[in-house]
C-alpha positions as CSV (number, residue, x, y, z in Angstrom):
1,X,-168.2,83.2,111.8
2,X,-170.1,82.9,108.6
3,X,-173.6,84.3,107.9
4,X,-176.3,83.0,105.6
5,X,-178.4,85.9,104.3
6,X,-181.6,84.2,103.4
7,X,-184.2,85.9,101.2
8,X,-187.2,84.1,99.9
9,X,-188.7,85.2,96.6
10,X,-185.9,87.7,95.9
11,X,-187.0,88.5,92.4
12,X,-190.5,89.4,93.5
13,X,-189.4,91.5,96.4
14,X,-186.4,93.2,94.7
15,X,-188.5,96.3,94.0
16,X,-189.5,96.8,97.6
17,X,-187.8,98.3,100.6
18,X,-187.0,94.8,101.9
19,X,-185.2,94.0,98.6
20,X,-183.0,97.1,99.0
21,X,-182.4,96.1,102.7
22,X,-180.8,92.8,101.5
23,X,-178.5,94.7,99.2
24,X,-177.5,97.0,102.1
25,X,-176.8,93.9,104.3
26,X,-174.5,92.4,101.7
27,X,-172.6,95.7,101.4
28,X,-172.5,96.2,105.1
29,X,-171.0,92.7,105.8
30,X,-168.5,93.1,103.1
31,X,-167.5,96.5,104.5
32,X,-166.7,95.1,107.9
33,X,-165.2,91.8,106.6
34,X,-167.8,89.3,107.8
35,X,-168.0,86.3,105.5
36,X,-171.6,85.6,104.2
37,X,-173.3,83.5,101.6
38,X,-176.7,83.6,99.9
39,X,-176.6,79.8,99.2
40,X,-178.4,77.8,101.8
41,X,-176.5,74.7,100.8
42,X,-173.3,76.1,102.1
43,X,-172.2,75.8,105.7
44,X,-172.9,78.7,108.0
45,X,-173.0,79.7,111.7
46,X,-175.8,82.3,111.7
47,X,-179.0,82.4,109.7
48,X,-179.9,86.0,109.1
49,X,-183.3,85.8,107.6
50,X,-185.4,88.6,106.0
51,X,-188.6,87.0,104.7
52,X,-191.7,85.2,106.0
53,X,-192.9,82.7,103.4
54,X,-193.3,78.9,103.7
55,X,-189.7,78.3,102.7
56,X,-188.5,80.9,105.2
57,X,-190.5,79.1,108.0
58,X,-188.9,75.8,106.9
59,X,-185.4,77.4,106.8
60,X,-185.7,78.6,110.4
61,X,-186.9,75.2,111.6
62,X,-184.0,73.5,109.8
63,X,-181.4,75.9,111.2
64,X,-182.7,75.4,114.7
65,X,-182.7,71.7,114.3
66,X,-179.0,71.8,113.2
67,X,-178.1,74.0,116.2
68,X,-177.5,77.1,114.1
69,X,-178.2,80.6,115.5
70,X,-181.1,82.5,113.9
71,X,-181.2,86.3,113.6
72,X,-184.6,87.4,112.2
73,X,-184.8,90.8,110.5
74,X,-188.2,92.0,111.5
75,X,-189.1,94.3,108.5
76,X,-192.8,93.7,108.9
77,X,-195.5,94.3,111.5
78,X,-199.3,94.0,111.6
79,X,-199.5,97.7,111.4
80,X,-197.6,98.1,108.1
81,X,-199.4,95.1,106.6
82,X,-202.8,96.9,106.9
83,X,-204.1,99.1,104.0
84,X,-201.8,97.4,101.4
85,X,-203.0,94.4,99.4
86,X,-206.6,93.3,98.8
87,X,-207.9,91.8,102.0
88,X,-204.9,93.0,104.1
89,X,-207.1,94.5,106.8
90,X,-209.0,91.3,107.3
91,X,-205.9,89.2,107.2
92,X,-203.8,91.5,109.5
93,X,-204.6,89.7,112.8
94,X,-203.7,86.3,111.3
95,X,-200.5,87.8,109.8
96,X,-199.6,89.2,113.2
97,X,-200.0,85.8,114.8
98,X,-197.9,84.2,112.1
99,X,-195.2,86.8,112.4
100,X,-195.0,86.4,116.2
101,X,-194.7,82.7,115.9
102,X,-191.8,83.1,113.5
103,X,-190.1,85.8,115.4
104,X,-190.3,83.8,118.6
105,X,-188.2,81.1,117.0
106,X,-185.2,83.5,116.6
107,X,-182.3,83.9,119.0
108,X,-182.3,87.6,118.2
109,X,-184.5,90.1,116.4
110,X,-183.3,93.1,114.4
111,X,-185.8,95.8,113.4
112,X,-185.1,99.1,111.7
113,X,-186.3,101.7,114.3
114,X,-187.1,102.1,118.0
115,X,-190.7,102.6,116.9
116,X,-190.9,99.1,115.3
117,X,-189.1,97.6,118.3
118,X,-191.8,99.0,120.5
119,X,-194.5,97.5,118.4
120,X,-192.8,94.1,118.5
121,X,-192.4,94.3,122.3
122,X,-196.1,95.1,122.5
123,X,-196.8,91.8,120.8
124,X,-195.4,90.0,123.8
125,X,-192.2,88.8,122.0
126,X,-189.5,88.0,124.6
127,X,-186.6,87.5,122.2
128,X,-183.8,90.2,122.4
129,X,-184.6,93.0,120.0
130,X,-182.1,95.5,118.6
131,X,-183.1,98.5,116.4
132,X,-180.7,98.9,113.5
133,X,-181.4,101.1,110.5
134,X,-181.6,99.5,107.1
135,X,-178.8,101.9,106.2
136,X,-178.0,103.9,103.1
137,X,-175.4,103.8,100.3
138,X,-174.2,107.4,100.5
139,X,-172.1,107.3,97.4
140,X,-174.9,106.1,95.2
141,X,-177.2,109.0,96.0
142,X,-174.6,111.8,95.8
143,X,-176.1,114.6,93.6
144,X,-174.9,114.3,90.1
145,X,-175.7,117.0,87.5
146,X,-175.5,114.4,84.7
147,X,-178.0,112.1,86.4
148,X,-180.3,115.1,87.1
149,X,-180.1,116.1,83.4
150,X,-181.0,112.6,82.3
151,X,-184.0,112.7,84.7
152,X,-185.4,115.9,83.4
153,X,-184.8,114.9,79.7
154,X,-186.5,111.5,80.3
155,X,-189.7,113.3,81.4
156,X,-189.1,116.3,79.0
157,X,-189.4,118.9,81.7
158,X,-188.7,122.5,81.0
159,X,-185.8,124.0,83.0
160,X,-188.2,126.0,85.3
161,X,-190.7,123.1,85.8
162,X,-191.2,122.4,89.5
163,X,-191.3,118.7,90.4
164,X,-192.4,116.9,93.5
165,X,-191.6,113.1,93.8
166,X,-192.5,110.2,95.9
167,X,-191.3,106.6,95.8
168,X,-193.4,103.7,97.1
169,X,-195.7,100.8,96.3
170,X,-199.3,101.6,95.3
171,X,-200.7,101.2,98.8
172,X,-203.3,103.4,100.6
173,X,-201.0,103.1,103.6
174,X,-198.3,104.9,101.7
175,X,-200.6,108.0,101.3
176,X,-201.2,107.6,97.6
177,X,-204.7,108.9,97.8
178,X,-203.6,112.1,99.6
179,X,-200.7,112.5,97.2
180,X,-203.2,112.7,94.2
181,X,-205.7,114.9,96.0
182,X,-203.0,117.4,96.9
183,X,-201.6,117.4,93.3
184,X,-205.2,118.2,92.1
185,X,-205.1,121.4,94.1
186,X,-201.6,122.4,92.9
187,X,-201.8,122.2,89.1
188,X,-198.8,124.5,88.7
189,X,-196.5,121.7,90.0
190,X,-195.7,118.2,88.5
191,X,-196.1,115.3,90.9
192,X,-194.4,111.9,90.2
193,X,-195.0,108.7,92.1
194,X,-192.3,106.2,91.3
195,X,-193.0,102.6,92.1
196,X,-195.0,99.5,91.1
197,X,-197.0,96.6,92.4
198,X,-199.1,94.0,90.5
199,X,-202.4,95.7,89.8
200,X,-204.4,92.5,90.5
201,X,-203.1,92.6,94.1
202,X,-204.4,96.1,95.1
203,X,-207.9,97.3,95.8
204,X,-210.0,98.5,92.9
205,X,-210.1,102.2,94.0
206,X,-206.3,102.3,94.1
207,X,-206.0,100.7,90.7
208,X,-208.4,103.3,89.3
209,X,-206.4,106.1,90.8
210,X,-203.2,104.9,89.2
211,X,-204.7,104.0,85.8
212,X,-207.1,106.9,85.1
213,X,-208.5,108.8,88.1
214,X,-205.7,111.3,88.6
215,X,-205.1,114.8,87.2
216,X,-202.7,115.5,84.3
217,X,-200.0,116.9,86.6
218,X,-199.6,113.4,88.3
219,X,-197.3,110.9,86.6
220,X,-197.1,107.1,87.4
221,X,-194.0,106.0,85.4
222,X,-193.7,102.7,87.3
223,X,-190.6,101.2,88.8
224,X,-187.5,102.9,87.5
225,X,-184.0,102.2,88.7
226,X,-180.5,103.5,88.0
227,X,-179.5,107.0,86.9
228,X,-183.1,108.3,86.2
229,X,-184.4,107.6,89.8
230,X,-181.1,108.7,91.3
231,X,-181.3,111.9,89.3
232,X,-184.9,112.4,90.4
233,X,-184.0,112.2,94.0
234,X,-181.6,115.1,93.8
235,X,-183.0,116.8,90.7
236,X,-186.6,117.2,91.8
237,X,-187.6,120.2,94.0
238,X,-189.0,118.2,96.8
239,X,-189.4,114.6,98.1
240,X,-192.9,114.3,99.6
241,X,-193.7,111.0,101.4
242,X,-197.2,111.1,103.0
243,X,-197.1,107.5,104.3
244,X,-199.2,106.7,107.3
245,X,-197.2,103.7,108.6
246,X,-193.6,102.5,108.1
247,X,-191.0,100.4,110.0
248,X,-188.4,102.9,108.7
249,X,-188.8,104.1,105.2
250,X,-185.7,103.4,103.1
251,X,-186.9,105.9,100.5
252,X,-186.7,108.7,103.1
253,X,-183.1,107.8,103.7
254,X,-182.4,107.8,100.0
255,X,-183.9,111.3,99.7
256,X,-181.9,112.6,102.6
257,X,-178.7,111.1,101.2
258,X,-179.5,112.9,97.9
259,X,-179.4,116.3,99.8
260,X,-183.1,116.7,98.9
261,X,-185.6,118.7,101.0
262,X,-188.0,116.1,102.6
263,X,-191.6,116.5,103.6
264,X,-193.2,113.6,105.5
265,X,-196.3,112.9,107.6
266,X,-195.8,113.3,111.3
267,X,-196.0,109.7,112.4
268,X,-194.3,107.9,115.3
269,X,-191.7,105.9,113.3
270,X,-189.6,109.1,112.7
271,X,-189.3,109.8,116.4
272,X,-185.6,110.1,117.4
273,X,-184.1,110.6,114.0
274,X,-186.3,113.0,112.0
275,X,-187.2,116.3,113.6
276,X,-189.7,118.8,112.1
277,X,-187.9,122.0,110.9
278,X,-184.5,120.6,111.8
279,X,-183.7,117.9,109.2
280,X,-187.0,117.7,107.4
281,X,-190.5,119.2,107.3
282,X,-193.6,117.4,108.7
283,X,-197.3,117.8,108.3
284,X,-200.5,116.0,109.4
285,X,-203.2,117.2,107.1
286,X,-203.5,117.8,103.4
287,X,-204.0,121.5,104.1
288,X,-200.7,121.6,106.0
289,X,-199.0,119.7,103.2
290,X,-200.2,122.1,100.6
291,X,-198.9,125.0,102.5
292,X,-195.6,123.4,103.2
293,X,-195.1,122.3,99.6
294,X,-195.6,125.8,98.4
295,X,-193.3,127.3,101.1
296,X,-190.5,124.8,100.4
297,X,-190.6,125.2,96.6
298,X,-190.9,128.9,96.8
299,X,-188.0,129.0,99.3
300,X,-190.0,130.7,101.9
301,X,-188.7,128.4,104.6
302,X,-185.1,127.3,105.4
303,X,-183.4,124.7,103.2
304,X,-182.7,121.7,105.5
305,X,-180.8,119.5,103.0
306,X,-177.4,119.6,104.8
307,X,-179.0,118.6,108.2
308,X,-180.9,115.9,106.4
309,X,-177.7,114.6,104.8
310,X,-176.0,114.5,108.2
311,X,-178.9,112.2,109.4
312,X,-178.2,109.9,106.4
313,X,-174.5,109.8,107.3
314,X,-175.4,108.4,110.7
315,X,-176.9,105.5,108.9
316,X,-174.2,104.7,106.4
317,X,-173.6,101.2,105.2
318,X,-170.3,100.8,107.2
319,X,-171.9,101.9,110.4
320,X,-174.7,99.4,109.9
321,X,-172.1,96.7,109.3
322,X,-170.5,97.4,112.7
323,X,-173.9,97.2,114.4
324,X,-174.7,93.9,112.7
325,X,-171.3,92.6,113.8
326,X,-172.1,93.4,117.4
327,X,-175.4,91.4,117.2
328,X,-173.7,88.4,115.5
329,X,-170.9,88.4,118.1
330,X,-173.4,88.6,120.9
331,X,-175.3,85.7,119.5
332,X,-172.2,83.6,118.8
333,X,-170.9,84.5,122.3
334,X,-173.9,83.0,123.9
335,X,-173.5,79.9,121.8
336,X,-169.8,79.6,122.8
337,X,-170.6,80.1,126.5
338,X,-173.3,77.4,126.3
339,X,-170.8,75.1,124.6
340,X,-168.2,75.6,127.3
341,X,-170.7,75.0,130.0
342,X,-171.8,71.7,128.4
343,X,-168.1,70.6,128.1
344,X,-167.6,71.3,131.8
345,X,-170.6,69.2,132.6
346,X,-169.3,66.4,130.5
347,X,-165.9,66.5,132.2
348,X,-167.5,66.4,135.7
349,X,-169.4,63.3,134.7
C-alpha cells in the first residue's frame, strides 16, 4: 500500500494550518511505516489529497479514472471560508457547492473534528467520514529555556513584561478585531499576533488594523518560524485565540503542547476535546476575555497547562498515523473485496 500525499500550491499554503497538516501527515505515515510519495508521477494505491484548486480537481478525476482510491482531507468548509478574504462572504455558497462536488468524488473523507464532520454531513455528503485530528509534534513544542530567552531577546522584552500571543492569518473570522480592541483596554500587557497573509487579499478595514490602526502594545511581526515562535508559545504568559470558526485549530494544539495556558472563544469546534476550566479557559464576550486574561496572568485562577498538555498527547503524530492507517486499510479492503467479487464473476462466466 503506497499513498500519494497531494498538496497543490504548497509554497503558498505552507504558512497556513493546512500546510502544517501536510507536514504532520508525512511524519505520521513515517512513524507507522506506511510508504508515501509527494510525486504524482510515481505509482500509488491511494490518493490522499489536501487541496481544492483546479489541479487538485484534475488529480482526483485522473485517480478515479485509473481506478485509484481517493481519500479527501476536508480541511475547509463554507463556514470557515466566510469572513476571510475579500469577497469571501459573497463567494461562500459557490465555494460550498464546489467543495461538496469534490468531496463527493472521494471514497472516504477525513476531517479534523466531530464538529467539522457534522457540518459536512449537513451538506448532504454521503461519503464515509472519519474525524481525525491534524495532530501535533509534541517534541517540537516542548518548553525550552533557550528558545524562550531568544523569543524575549528578539522583542527586547523586560523580564517582568507580561505577554499575550495569538497565531493566525489576518482574518476577521480569527477574531483579530476583538484581539486589538481587548489590547486597547489592557495597555499594561503586550499583545502579539503572529501570522501573515498577502495584504491585497484581505478587506481594507483589516489591512488598516494591521498596518496602523492598533495601539502601541499590539505587535504584528508577521510570519515567524523556528525557535522564536516555539519560544513564544511556551515563553509568553498566555495564548489567546478568539477565533469565531475553525475546523480544528492547529495553533491551539501547538499551544497546549507547549504547556501554555490557553484562552479560546467558546465555539462548537472544541466540543469533546476542550473543556472550560479543565484543560483551557473559554469566553464569549470581550468583557469576559478581559476578565479572564487578567485572572490568568495574575494567577488568580488555576494553572491548566498539564491538563492541556495531556490533551495534546492524545493527538500525537504517532496516534494520528495509526488512525490514518485504519482508514487506508478500510479503503483498500473495500477495493480488494470488490476485486475478489469481480474475479468470482469472471470464473462463473
